[in-house]
N, CA, C and O atoms as a Tripos MOL2 file, in Angstrom:
@<TRIPOS>MOLECULE
protein
  288   287    72     0     0
PROTEIN
NO_CHARGES

@<TRIPOS>ATOM
      1 N          -1.7380   -5.7790    9.9270 N.3       1 UNK1
      2 CA         -0.6600   -5.3940   10.8000 C.3       1 UNK1
      3 C          -1.2210   -5.1070   12.1870 C.2       1 UNK1
      4 O          -2.3310   -4.5960   12.3390 O.2       1 UNK1
      5 N          -0.4520   -5.4370   13.1540 N.am      2 UNK2
      6 CA         -0.9060   -5.2360   14.5170 C.3       2 UNK2
      7 C          -0.8090   -3.7750   14.9480 C.2       2 UNK2
      8 O          -1.6780   -3.2830   15.6680 O.2       2 UNK2
      9 N           0.2450   -3.0780   14.5100 N.am      3 UNK3
     10 CA          0.4180   -1.6830   14.9170 C.3       3 UNK3
     11 C           0.8330   -0.8400   13.7150 C.2       3 UNK3
     12 O           1.2820   -1.3520   12.6900 O.2       3 UNK3
     13 N           0.6680    0.4530   13.8770 N.am      4 UNK4
     14 CA          1.0870    1.3820   12.8310 C.3       4 UNK4
     15 C           2.6060    1.3160   12.6370 C.2       4 UNK4
     16 O           3.0930    1.4420   11.5140 O.2       4 UNK4
     17 N           3.3490    1.1210   13.7190 N.am      5 UNK5
     18 CA          4.8140    0.9990   13.6080 C.3       5 UNK5
     19 C           5.2050   -0.2250   12.7860 C.2       5 UNK5
     20 O           6.1270   -0.1510   11.9740 O.2       5 UNK5
     21 N           4.5180   -1.3540   12.9850 N.am      6 UNK6
     22 CA          4.7990   -2.5560   12.1970 C.3       6 UNK6
     23 C           4.4510   -2.3420   10.7310 C.2       6 UNK6
     24 O           5.1670   -2.7950    9.8390 O.2       6 UNK6
     25 N           3.3570   -1.6560   10.4950 N.am      7 UNK7
     26 CA          2.9630   -1.3620    9.1170 C.3       7 UNK7
     27 C           3.9960   -0.4540    8.4540 C.2       7 UNK7
     28 O           4.3350   -0.6440    7.2860 O.2       7 UNK7
     29 N           4.4930    0.5250    9.1950 N.am      8 UNK8
     30 CA          5.5130    1.4300    8.6460 C.3       8 UNK8
     31 C           6.8010    0.6680    8.3480 C.2       8 UNK8
     32 O           7.4390    0.9100    7.3240 O.2       8 UNK8
     33 N           7.1870   -0.2460    9.2290 N.am      9 UNK9
     34 CA          8.3960   -1.0450    9.0020 C.3       9 UNK9
     35 C           8.2450   -1.8980    7.7440 C.2       9 UNK9
     36 O           9.1850   -2.0140    6.9570 O.2       9 UNK9
     37 N           7.0810   -2.4890    7.5530 N.am     10 UNK10
     38 CA          6.8350   -3.2960    6.3550 C.3      10 UNK10
     39 C           6.8800   -2.4160    5.1040 C.2      10 UNK10
     40 O           7.4730   -2.8030    4.0970 O.2      10 UNK10
     41 N           6.2670   -1.2560    5.1610 N.am     11 UNK11
     42 CA          6.2710   -0.3430    4.0240 C.3      11 UNK11
     43 C           7.6920    0.1000    3.6870 C.2      11 UNK11
     44 O           8.0560    0.1830    2.5140 O.2      11 UNK11
     45 N           8.4870    0.3810    4.7000 N.am     12 UNK12
     46 CA          9.8800    0.7810    4.4740 C.3      12 UNK12
     47 C          10.6350   -0.3220    3.7490 C.2      12 UNK12
     48 O          11.3990   -0.0420    2.8250 O.2      12 UNK12
     49 N          10.4340   -1.5640    4.1530 N.am     13 UNK13
     50 CA         11.0990   -2.6880    3.4760 C.3      13 UNK13
     51 C          10.6910   -2.7600    2.0080 C.2      13 UNK13
     52 O          11.5240   -3.0070    1.1360 O.2      13 UNK13
     53 N           9.4030   -2.5430    1.7420 N.am     14 UNK14
     54 CA          8.9110   -2.5880    0.3590 C.3      14 UNK14
     55 C           9.5140   -1.4310   -0.4390 C.2      14 UNK14
     56 O           9.9570   -1.6220   -1.5720 O.2      14 UNK14
     57 N           9.5320   -0.2370    0.1460 N.am     15 UNK15
     58 CA         10.1450    0.9190   -0.5300 C.3      15 UNK15
     59 C          11.6140    0.6610   -0.8350 C.2      15 UNK15
     60 O          12.1360    1.1250   -1.8480 O.2      15 UNK15
     61 N          12.2800   -0.0830    0.0490 N.am     16 UNK16
     62 CA         13.7020   -0.3750   -0.1230 C.3      16 UNK16
     63 C          13.9540   -1.5280   -1.0930 C.2      16 UNK16
     64 O          15.1030   -1.9000   -1.3300 O.2      16 UNK16
     65 N          12.8790   -2.0940   -1.6560 N.am     17 UNK17
     66 CA         13.0570   -3.0930   -2.6970 C.3      17 UNK17
     67 C          12.5730   -4.4890   -2.3940 C.2      17 UNK17
     68 O          12.5810   -5.3370   -3.2860 O.2      17 UNK17
     69 N          12.1510   -4.7680   -1.1680 N.am     18 UNK18
     70 CA         11.6220   -6.0970   -0.8620 C.3      18 UNK18
     71 C          10.2770   -6.2720   -1.5640 C.2      18 UNK18
     72 O           9.4970   -5.3250   -1.6600 O.2      18 UNK18
     73 N          10.0120   -7.4600   -2.0440 N.am     19 UNK19
     74 CA          8.7290   -7.7370   -2.6890 C.3      19 UNK19
     75 C           7.6140   -7.7330   -1.6460 C.2      19 UNK19
     76 O           7.8020   -8.2010   -0.5230 O.2      19 UNK19
     77 N           6.4640   -7.2070   -2.0210 N.am     20 UNK20
     78 CA          5.2930   -7.1710   -1.1430 C.3      20 UNK20
     79 C           5.0050   -8.5720   -0.6000 C.2      20 UNK20
     80 O           4.7560   -8.7460    0.5930 O.2      20 UNK20
     81 N           5.0430   -9.5640   -1.4880 N.am     21 UNK21
     82 CA          4.7380  -10.9350   -1.1010 C.3      21 UNK21
     83 C           5.7580  -11.4780   -0.1000 C.2      21 UNK21
     84 O           5.4020  -12.2390    0.8000 O.2      21 UNK21
     85 N           7.0210  -11.0900   -0.2540 N.am     22 UNK22
     86 CA          8.0600  -11.5260    0.6740 C.3      22 UNK22
     87 C           7.8070  -10.9730    2.0680 C.2      22 UNK22
     88 O           7.8970  -11.7000    3.0580 O.2      22 UNK22
     89 N           7.4910   -9.6930    2.1410 N.am     23 UNK23
     90 CA          7.2200   -9.0660    3.4300 C.3      23 UNK23
     91 C           5.9830   -9.7080    4.0690 C.2      23 UNK23
     92 O           5.9640   -9.9440    5.2770 O.2      23 UNK23
     93 N           4.9750   -9.9840    3.2820 N.am     24 UNK24
     94 CA          3.7670  -10.6260    3.8060 C.3      24 UNK24
     95 C           4.0840  -12.0150    4.3500 C.2      24 UNK24
     96 O           3.6050  -12.3800    5.4240 O.2      24 UNK24
     97 N           4.8830  -12.7910    3.6260 N.am     25 UNK25
     98 CA          5.2510  -14.1360    4.0740 C.3      25 UNK25
     99 C           6.0440  -14.0730    5.3690 C.2      25 UNK25
    100 O           5.8190  -14.8780    6.2720 O.2      25 UNK25
    101 N           6.9640  -13.1310    5.4680 N.am     26 UNK26
    102 CA          7.7530  -12.9750    6.6960 C.3      26 UNK26
    103 C           6.8690  -12.6490    7.8910 C.2      26 UNK26
    104 O           7.2230  -12.9570    9.0300 O.2      26 UNK26
    105 N           5.7430  -12.0400    7.6420 N.am     27 UNK27
    106 CA          4.8070  -11.6750    8.7120 C.3      27 UNK27
    107 C           3.7130  -12.7290    8.8960 C.2      27 UNK27
    108 O           2.7130  -12.4960    9.5750 O.2      27 UNK27
    109 N           3.9280  -13.8920    8.2760 N.am     28 UNK28
    110 CA          3.0090  -15.0340    8.4000 C.3      28 UNK28
    111 C           1.5920  -14.7190    7.9340 C.2      28 UNK28
    112 O           0.6200  -15.2150    8.5040 O.2      28 UNK28
    113 N           1.4780  -13.8950    6.8990 N.am     29 UNK29
    114 CA          0.1680  -13.5860    6.3270 C.3      29 UNK29
    115 C          -0.1390  -14.5960    5.2240 C.2      29 UNK29
    116 O           0.7200  -14.9080    4.3990 O.2      29 UNK29
    117 N          -1.3390  -15.0910    5.2170 N.am     30 UNK30
    118 CA         -1.7860  -16.0180    4.1850 C.3      30 UNK30
    119 C          -1.9200  -15.2520    2.8730 C.2      30 UNK30
    120 O          -2.6190  -14.2400    2.8220 O.2      30 UNK30
    121 N          -1.2570  -15.7210    1.8040 N.am     31 UNK31
    122 CA         -1.3550  -15.0100    0.5210 C.3      31 UNK31
    123 C          -2.7940  -14.7870    0.0680 C.2      31 UNK31
    124 O          -3.0760  -13.7950   -0.6050 O.2      31 UNK31
    125 N          -3.7030  -15.6820    0.4210 N.am     32 UNK32
    126 CA         -5.1080  -15.5150    0.0330 C.3      32 UNK32
    127 C          -5.7340  -14.2890    0.6990 C.2      32 UNK32
    128 O          -6.6670  -13.6940    0.1600 O.2      32 UNK32
    129 N          -5.2200  -13.9150    1.8670 N.am     33 UNK33
    130 CA         -5.7890  -12.7540    2.5650 C.3      33 UNK33
    131 C          -5.3290  -11.4350    1.9480 C.2      33 UNK33
    132 O          -5.8510  -10.3740    2.2900 O.2      33 UNK33
    133 N          -4.3570  -11.4980    1.0420 N.am     34 UNK34
    134 CA         -3.8560  -10.2830    0.3990 C.3      34 UNK34
    135 C          -4.6790   -9.8860   -0.8140 C.2      34 UNK34
    136 O          -4.6340   -8.7310   -1.2370 O.2      34 UNK34
    137 N          -5.4140  -10.8040   -1.3690 N.am     35 UNK35
    138 CA         -6.2290  -10.5500   -2.5630 C.3      35 UNK35
    139 C          -7.6470  -10.2240   -2.1150 C.2      35 UNK35
    140 O          -8.4040  -11.1090   -1.7180 O.2      35 UNK35
    141 N          -7.9910   -8.9650   -2.1830 N.am     36 UNK36
    142 CA         -9.2860   -8.5240   -1.6730 C.3      36 UNK36
    143 C         -10.3710   -8.4620   -2.7410 C.2      36 UNK36
    144 O         -11.5460   -8.2910   -2.4200 O.2      36 UNK36
    145 N          -9.9910   -8.5990   -3.9970 N.am     37 UNK37
    146 CA        -10.9810   -8.5340   -5.0600 C.3      37 UNK37
    147 C         -11.0510   -7.1480   -5.6630 C.2      37 UNK37
    148 O         -10.1610   -6.3230   -5.4590 O.2      37 UNK37
    149 N         -12.1130   -6.9010   -6.4030 N.am     38 UNK38
    150 CA        -12.3050   -5.6320   -7.0940 C.3      38 UNK38
    151 C         -13.4720   -4.8900   -6.4500 C.2      38 UNK38
    152 O         -14.5550   -5.4440   -6.2610 O.2      38 UNK38
    153 N         -13.2290   -3.6460   -6.1250 N.am     39 UNK39
    154 CA        -14.2440   -2.8210   -5.4750 C.3      39 UNK39
    155 C         -14.3030   -1.4590   -6.1400 C.2      39 UNK39
    156 O         -13.3080   -0.9800   -6.6850 O.2      39 UNK39
    157 N         -15.4580   -0.8460   -6.0920 N.am     40 UNK40
    158 CA        -15.5940    0.5690   -6.4330 C.3      40 UNK40
    159 C         -15.3540    1.3500   -5.1430 C.2      40 UNK40
    160 O         -15.6120    0.8350   -4.0550 O.2      40 UNK40
    161 N         -14.8740    2.5590   -5.2490 N.am     41 UNK41
    162 CA        -14.5680    3.3580   -4.0690 C.3      41 UNK41
    163 C         -15.7360    3.4230   -3.0760 C.2      41 UNK41
    164 O         -15.5040    3.2870   -1.8750 O.2      41 UNK41
    165 N         -16.9800    3.6250   -3.5270 N.am     42 UNK42
    166 CA        -18.0930    3.7000   -2.5610 C.3      42 UNK42
    167 C         -18.3630    2.3730   -1.8290 C.2      42 UNK42
    168 O         -19.0550    2.3550   -0.8110 O.2      42 UNK42
    169 N         -17.8130    1.2640   -2.3510 N.am     43 UNK43
    170 CA        -18.0250   -0.0380   -1.7070 C.3      43 UNK43
    171 C         -17.1710   -0.2230   -0.4630 C.2      43 UNK43
    172 O         -17.4640   -1.0940    0.3560 O.2      43 UNK43
    173 N         -16.1290    0.5720   -0.3030 N.am     44 UNK44
    174 CA        -15.2560    0.4500    0.8630 C.3      44 UNK44
    175 C         -15.8540    1.2400    2.0170 C.2      44 UNK44
    176 O         -16.1850    2.4160    1.8670 O.2      44 UNK44
    177 N         -15.9910    0.5960    3.1640 N.am     45 UNK45
    178 CA        -16.6960    1.2470    4.2780 C.3      45 UNK45
    179 C         -15.8270    2.2340    5.0480 C.2      45 UNK45
    180 O         -16.3400    3.0290    5.8350 O.2      45 UNK45
    181 N         -14.5160    2.1860    4.8260 N.am     46 UNK46
    182 CA        -13.6170    3.0800    5.5450 C.3      46 UNK46
    183 C         -13.1260    4.1720    4.5900 C.2      46 UNK46
    184 O         -12.3190    3.8910    3.7040 O.2      46 UNK46
    185 N         -13.5950    5.4020    4.7540 N.am     47 UNK47
    186 CA        -13.2230    6.4770    3.8320 C.3      47 UNK47
    187 C         -11.7060    6.7100    3.7500 C.2      47 UNK47
    188 O         -11.1970    7.0080    2.6690 O.2      47 UNK47
    189 N         -10.9830    6.5850    4.8500 N.am     48 UNK48
    190 CA         -9.5310    6.8060    4.8230 C.3      48 UNK48
    191 C          -8.8510    5.7660    3.9410 C.2      48 UNK48
    192 O          -7.9490    6.0960    3.1700 O.2      48 UNK48
    193 N          -9.2770    4.5240    4.0510 N.am     49 UNK49
    194 CA         -8.7060    3.4470    3.2370 C.3      49 UNK49
    195 C          -9.1030    3.6350    1.7690 C.2      49 UNK49
    196 O          -8.2760    3.4750    0.8720 O.2      49 UNK49
    197 N         -10.3600    3.9720    1.5350 N.am     50 UNK50
    198 CA        -10.8310    4.1820    0.1650 C.3      50 UNK50
    199 C         -10.0580    5.3220   -0.5000 C.2      50 UNK50
    200 O          -9.6110    5.1850   -1.6380 O.2      50 UNK50
    201 N          -9.9010    6.4370    0.1980 N.am     51 UNK51
    202 CA         -9.1860    7.5770   -0.3720 C.3      51 UNK51
    203 C          -7.7370    7.2130   -0.7000 C.2      51 UNK51
    204 O          -7.2290    7.5660   -1.7640 O.2      51 UNK51
    205 N          -7.0800    6.5090    0.2130 N.am     52 UNK52
    206 CA         -5.6840    6.1140   -0.0120 C.3      52 UNK52
    207 C          -5.5740    5.1380   -1.1790 C.2      52 UNK52
    208 O          -4.7060    5.2860   -2.0400 O.2      52 UNK52
    209 N          -6.4400    4.1570   -1.2060 N.am     53 UNK53
    210 CA         -6.3720    3.1320   -2.2570 C.3      53 UNK53
    211 C          -6.6230    3.7240   -3.6350 C.2      53 UNK53
    212 O          -5.9240    3.3830   -4.5890 O.2      53 UNK53
    213 N          -7.5940    4.5910   -3.7520 N.am     54 UNK54
    214 CA         -7.9560    5.1180   -5.0620 C.3      54 UNK54
    215 C          -7.0740    6.2990   -5.4900 C.2      54 UNK54
    216 O          -7.2160    6.8070   -6.6020 O.2      54 UNK54
    217 N          -6.1790    6.7300   -4.6230 N.am     55 UNK55
    218 CA         -5.2140    7.7670   -4.9970 C.3      55 UNK55
    219 C          -3.9470    7.1580   -5.6050 C.2      55 UNK55
    220 O          -3.1280    7.8720   -6.1840 O.2      55 UNK55
    221 N          -3.7900    5.8460   -5.4720 N.am     56 UNK56
    222 CA         -2.5850    5.1600   -5.9500 C.3      56 UNK56
    223 C          -2.6250    4.8890   -7.4450 C.2      56 UNK56
    224 O          -3.6900    4.7000   -8.0330 O.2      56 UNK56
    225 N          -1.4570    4.8760   -8.0370 N.am     57 UNK57
    226 CA         -1.3360    4.3770   -9.4090 C.3      57 UNK57
    227 C          -1.4940    2.8590   -9.3540 C.2      57 UNK57
    228 O          -1.2140    2.2380   -8.3290 O.2      57 UNK57
    229 N          -1.9390    2.2730  -10.4460 N.am     58 UNK58
    230 CA         -2.1170    0.8230  -10.4830 C.3      58 UNK58
    231 C          -0.7990    0.1270  -10.1620 C.2      58 UNK58
    232 O           0.2390    0.4500  -10.7390 O.2      58 UNK58
    233 N          -0.8480   -0.8270   -9.2420 N.am     59 UNK59
    234 CA          0.3190   -1.5960   -8.8500 C.3      59 UNK59
    235 C           1.1730   -0.9470   -7.7780 C.2      59 UNK59
    236 O           2.1430   -1.5490   -7.3170 O.2      59 UNK59
    237 N           0.8330    0.2780   -7.3670 N.am     60 UNK60
    238 CA          1.6120    0.9770   -6.3430 C.3      60 UNK60
    239 C           1.2130    0.4890   -4.9510 C.2      60 UNK60
    240 O           0.1360   -0.0740   -4.7570 O.2      60 UNK60
    241 N           2.0960    0.7150   -4.0020 N.am     61 UNK61
    242 CA          1.8530    0.3490   -2.6080 C.3      61 UNK61
    243 C           1.8440    1.6330   -1.7910 C.2      61 UNK61
    244 O           2.7690    2.4390   -1.8890 O.2      61 UNK61
    245 N           0.8160    1.8230   -0.9950 N.am     62 UNK62
    246 CA          0.7430    3.0290   -0.1630 C.3      62 UNK62
    247 C           1.5120    2.8160    1.1280 C.2      62 UNK62
    248 O           1.8540    1.6930    1.4970 O.2      62 UNK62
    249 N           1.7680    3.9080    1.7920 N.am     63 UNK63
    250 CA          2.2510    3.8190    3.1560 C.3      63 UNK63
    251 C           1.1020    3.3880    4.0450 C.2      63 UNK63
    252 O          -0.0270    3.2610    3.5710 O.2      63 UNK63
    253 N           1.3620    3.1610    5.3150 N.am     64 UNK64
    254 CA          0.3010    2.7600    6.2290 C.3      64 UNK64
    255 C          -0.8070    3.8050    6.3020 C.2      64 UNK64
    256 O          -0.5600    5.0100    6.2530 O.2      64 UNK64
    257 N          -2.0070    3.3160    6.4180 N.am     65 UNK65
    258 CA         -3.1880    4.1790    6.5810 C.3      65 UNK65
    259 C          -3.8690    3.7650    7.8760 C.2      65 UNK65
    260 O          -4.1460    2.5830    8.0830 O.2      65 UNK65
    261 N          -4.1370    4.7240    8.7440 N.am     66 UNK66
    262 CA         -4.8580    4.4210    9.9700 C.3      66 UNK66
    263 C          -6.3330    4.3530    9.6310 C.2      66 UNK66
    264 O          -6.9990    5.3780    9.4860 O.2      66 UNK66
    265 N          -6.8310    3.1460    9.5080 N.am     67 UNK67
    266 CA         -8.2320    2.9240    9.1850 C.3      67 UNK67
    267 C          -9.0830    2.7970   10.4360 C.2      67 UNK67
    268 O          -8.5750    2.8240   11.5570 O.2      67 UNK67
    269 N         -10.3600    2.6620   10.2300 N.am     68 UNK68
    270 CA        -11.3030    2.5130   11.3470 C.3      68 UNK68
    271 C         -10.9790    1.3460   12.2500 C.2      68 UNK68
    272 O         -11.1670    1.4180   13.4650 O.2      68 UNK68
    273 N         -10.4920    0.2670   11.6540 N.am     69 UNK69
    274 CA        -10.2830   -0.9790   12.3830 C.3      69 UNK69
    275 C          -8.8090   -1.2470   12.6600 C.2      69 UNK69
    276 O          -8.4420   -2.3540   13.0540 O.2      69 UNK69
    277 N          -7.9720   -0.2470   12.4590 N.am     70 UNK70
    278 CA         -6.5480   -0.3970   12.6890 C.3      70 UNK70
    279 C          -5.7710   -0.0330   11.4440 C.2      70 UNK70
    280 O          -6.3510    0.3630   10.4330 O.2      70 UNK70
    281 N          -4.4680   -0.1660   11.5190 N.am     71 UNK71
    282 CA         -3.6300    0.2110   10.3800 C.3      71 UNK71
    283 C          -3.7530   -0.7760    9.2330 C.2      71 UNK71
    284 O          -3.8300   -1.9870    9.4430 O.2      71 UNK71
    285 N          -3.7700   -0.2430    8.0160 N.am     72 UNK72
    286 CA         -3.7880   -1.0690    6.7980 C.3      72 UNK72
    287 C          -2.7650   -0.5230    5.8270 C.2      72 UNK72
    288 O          -2.6050   -1.0610    4.7310 O.2      72 UNK72
@<TRIPOS>BOND
     1     1     2 1
     2     2     3 1
     3     3     4 2
     4     3     5 am
     5     5     6 1
     6     6     7 1
     7     7     8 2
     8     7     9 am
     9     9    10 1
    10    10    11 1
    11    11    12 2
    12    11    13 am
    13    13    14 1
    14    14    15 1
    15    15    16 2
    16    15    17 am
    17    17    18 1
    18    18    19 1
    19    19    20 2
    20    19    21 am
    21    21    22 1
    22    22    23 1
    23    23    24 2
    24    23    25 am
    25    25    26 1
    26    26    27 1
    27    27    28 2
    28    27    29 am
    29    29    30 1
    30    30    31 1
    31    31    32 2
    32    31    33 am
    33    33    34 1
    34    34    35 1
    35    35    36 2
    36    35    37 am
    37    37    38 1
    38    38    39 1
    39    39    40 2
    40    39    41 am
    41    41    42 1
    42    42    43 1
    43    43    44 2
    44    43    45 am
    45    45    46 1
    46    46    47 1
    47    47    48 2
    48    47    49 am
    49    49    50 1
    50    50    51 1
    51    51    52 2
    52    51    53 am
    53    53    54 1
    54    54    55 1
    55    55    56 2
    56    55    57 am
    57    57    58 1
    58    58    59 1
    59    59    60 2
    60    59    61 am
    61    61    62 1
    62    62    63 1
    63    63    64 2
    64    63    65 am
    65    65    66 1
    66    66    67 1
    67    67    68 2
    68    67    69 am
    69    69    70 1
    70    70    71 1
    71    71    72 2
    72    71    73 am
    73    73    74 1
    74    74    75 1
    75    75    76 2
    76    75    77 am
    77    77    78 1
    78    78    79 1
    79    79    80 2
    80    79    81 am
    81    81    82 1
    82    82    83 1
    83    83    84 2
    84    83    85 am
    85    85    86 1
    86    86    87 1
    87    87    88 2
    88    87    89 am
    89    89    90 1
    90    90    91 1
    91    91    92 2
    92    91    93 am
    93    93    94 1
    94    94    95 1
    95    95    96 2
    96    95    97 am
    97    97    98 1
    98    98    99 1
    99    99   100 2
   100    99   101 am
   101   101   102 1
   102   102   103 1
   103   103   104 2
   104   103   105 am
   105   105   106 1
   106   106   107 1
   107   107   108 2
   108   107   109 am
   109   109   110 1
   110   110   111 1
   111   111   112 2
   112   111   113 am
   113   113   114 1
   114   114   115 1
   115   115   116 2
   116   115   117 am
   117   117   118 1
   118   118   119 1
   119   119   120 2
   120   119   121 am
   121   121   122 1
   122   122   123 1
   123   123   124 2
   124   123   125 am
   125   125   126 1
   126   126   127 1
   127   127   128 2
   128   127   129 am
   129   129   130 1
   130   130   131 1
   131   131   132 2
   132   131   133 am
   133   133   134 1
   134   134   135 1
   135   135   136 2
   136   135   137 am
   137   137   138 1
   138   138   139 1
   139   139   140 2
   140   139   141 am
   141   141   142 1
   142   142   143 1
   143   143   144 2
   144   143   145 am
   145   145   146 1
   146   146   147 1
   147   147   148 2
   148   147   149 am
   149   149   150 1
   150   150   151 1
   151   151   152 2
   152   151   153 am
   153   153   154 1
   154   154   155 1
   155   155   156 2
   156   155   157 am
   157   157   158 1
   158   158   159 1
   159   159   160 2
   160   159   161 am
   161   161   162 1
   162   162   163 1
   163   163   164 2
   164   163   165 am
   165   165   166 1
   166   166   167 1
   167   167   168 2
   168   167   169 am
   169   169   170 1
   170   170   171 1
   171   171   172 2
   172   171   173 am
   173   173   174 1
   174   174   175 1
   175   175   176 2
   176   175   177 am
   177   177   178 1
   178   178   179 1
   179   179   180 2
   180   179   181 am
   181   181   182 1
   182   182   183 1
   183   183   184 2
   184   183   185 am
   185   185   186 1
   186   186   187 1
   187   187   188 2
   188   187   189 am
   189   189   190 1
   190   190   191 1
   191   191   192 2
   192   191   193 am
   193   193   194 1
   194   194   195 1
   195   195   196 2
   196   195   197 am
   197   197   198 1
   198   198   199 1
   199   199   200 2
   200   199   201 am
   201   201   202 1
   202   202   203 1
   203   203   204 2
   204   203   205 am
   205   205   206 1
   206   206   207 1
   207   207   208 2
   208   207   209 am
   209   209   210 1
   210   210   211 1
   211   211   212 2
   212   211   213 am
   213   213   214 1
   214   214   215 1
   215   215   216 2
   216   215   217 am
   217   217   218 1
   218   218   219 1
   219   219   220 2
   220   219   221 am
   221   221   222 1
   222   222   223 1
   223   223   224 2
   224   223   225 am
   225   225   226 1
   226   226   227 1
   227   227   228 2
   228   227   229 am
   229   229   230 1
   230   230   231 1
   231   231   232 2
   232   231   233 am
   233   233   234 1
   234   234   235 1
   235   235   236 2
   236   235   237 am
   237   237   238 1
   238   238   239 1
   239   239   240 2
   240   239   241 am
   241   241   242 1
   242   242   243 1
   243   243   244 2
   244   243   245 am
   245   245   246 1
   246   246   247 1
   247   247   248 2
   248   247   249 am
   249   249   250 1
   250   250   251 1
   251   251   252 2
   252   251   253 am
   253   253   254 1
   254   254   255 1
   255   255   256 2
   256   255   257 am
   257   257   258 1
   258   258   259 1
   259   259   260 2
   260   259   261 am
   261   261   262 1
   262   262   263 1
   263   263   264 2
   264   263   265 am
   265   265   266 1
   266   266   267 1
   267   267   268 2
   268   267   269 am
   269   269   270 1
   270   270   271 1
   271   271   272 2
   272   271   273 am
   273   273   274 1
   274   274   275 1
   275   275   276 2
   276   275   277 am
   277   277   278 1
   278   278   279 1
   279   279   280 2
   280   279   281 am
   281   281   282 1
   282   282   283 1
   283   283   284 2
   284   283   285 am
   285   285   286 1
   286   286   287 1
   287   287   288 2
@<TRIPOS>SUBSTRUCTURE
     1 UNK1         2 RESIDUE 1 A UNK
     2 UNK2         6 RESIDUE 1 A UNK
     3 UNK3        10 RESIDUE 1 A UNK
     4 UNK4        14 RESIDUE 1 A UNK
     5 UNK5        18 RESIDUE 1 A UNK
     6 UNK6        22 RESIDUE 1 A UNK
     7 UNK7        26 RESIDUE 1 A UNK
     8 UNK8        30 RESIDUE 1 A UNK
     9 UNK9        34 RESIDUE 1 A UNK
    10 UNK10       38 RESIDUE 1 A UNK
    11 UNK11       42 RESIDUE 1 A UNK
    12 UNK12       46 RESIDUE 1 A UNK
    13 UNK13       50 RESIDUE 1 A UNK
    14 UNK14       54 RESIDUE 1 A UNK
    15 UNK15       58 RESIDUE 1 A UNK
    16 UNK16       62 RESIDUE 1 A UNK
    17 UNK17       66 RESIDUE 1 A UNK
    18 UNK18       70 RESIDUE 1 A UNK
    19 UNK19       74 RESIDUE 1 A UNK
    20 UNK20       78 RESIDUE 1 A UNK
    21 UNK21       82 RESIDUE 1 A UNK
    22 UNK22       86 RESIDUE 1 A UNK
    23 UNK23       90 RESIDUE 1 A UNK
    24 UNK24       94 RESIDUE 1 A UNK
    25 UNK25       98 RESIDUE 1 A UNK
    26 UNK26      102 RESIDUE 1 A UNK
    27 UNK27      106 RESIDUE 1 A UNK
    28 UNK28      110 RESIDUE 1 A UNK
    29 UNK29      114 RESIDUE 1 A UNK
    30 UNK30      118 RESIDUE 1 A UNK
    31 UNK31      122 RESIDUE 1 A UNK
    32 UNK32      126 RESIDUE 1 A UNK
    33 UNK33      130 RESIDUE 1 A UNK
    34 UNK34      134 RESIDUE 1 A UNK
    35 UNK35      138 RESIDUE 1 A UNK
    36 UNK36      142 RESIDUE 1 A UNK
    37 UNK37      146 RESIDUE 1 A UNK
    38 UNK38      150 RESIDUE 1 A UNK
    39 UNK39      154 RESIDUE 1 A UNK
    40 UNK40      158 RESIDUE 1 A UNK
    41 UNK41      162 RESIDUE 1 A UNK
    42 UNK42      166 RESIDUE 1 A UNK
    43 UNK43      170 RESIDUE 1 A UNK
    44 UNK44      174 RESIDUE 1 A UNK
    45 UNK45      178 RESIDUE 1 A UNK
    46 UNK46      182 RESIDUE 1 A UNK
    47 UNK47      186 RESIDUE 1 A UNK
    48 UNK48      190 RESIDUE 1 A UNK
    49 UNK49      194 RESIDUE 1 A UNK
    50 UNK50      198 RESIDUE 1 A UNK
    51 UNK51      202 RESIDUE 1 A UNK
    52 UNK52      206 RESIDUE 1 A UNK
    53 UNK53      210 RESIDUE 1 A UNK
    54 UNK54      214 RESIDUE 1 A UNK
    55 UNK55      218 RESIDUE 1 A UNK
    56 UNK56      222 RESIDUE 1 A UNK
    57 UNK57      226 RESIDUE 1 A UNK
    58 UNK58      230 RESIDUE 1 A UNK
    59 UNK59      234 RESIDUE 1 A UNK
    60 UNK60      238 RESIDUE 1 A UNK
    61 UNK61      242 RESIDUE 1 A UNK
    62 UNK62      246 RESIDUE 1 A UNK
    63 UNK63      250 RESIDUE 1 A UNK
    64 UNK64      254 RESIDUE 1 A UNK
    65 UNK65      258 RESIDUE 1 A UNK
    66 UNK66      262 RESIDUE 1 A UNK
    67 UNK67      266 RESIDUE 1 A UNK
    68 UNK68      270 RESIDUE 1 A UNK
    69 UNK69      274 RESIDUE 1 A UNK
    70 UNK70      278 RESIDUE 1 A UNK
    71 UNK71      282 RESIDUE 1 A UNK
    72 UNK72      286 RESIDUE 1 A UNK
C-alpha cells in the first residue's frame, strides 16, 4: 500500500466482507506478491510487522501496521 490511509481503506473493505484477493486485485497487486511463504517470528526484520502477524489467529487479517518500510 502506498499510504496508511489506503491500507486502512482496504482493511475496512475486508472487514465489511470483501475477499482479501478481491481487494488486492482492485489495487492491481500481483497475486504472487501476496504469498510470502513461511517464516518464524525472528526471521522477520521488522518487529512491528512480526508482532502483528504472530498475534493473529490463523487465516485472520490484521489492520494496517506501520512498518519500517511503510504500511503493511
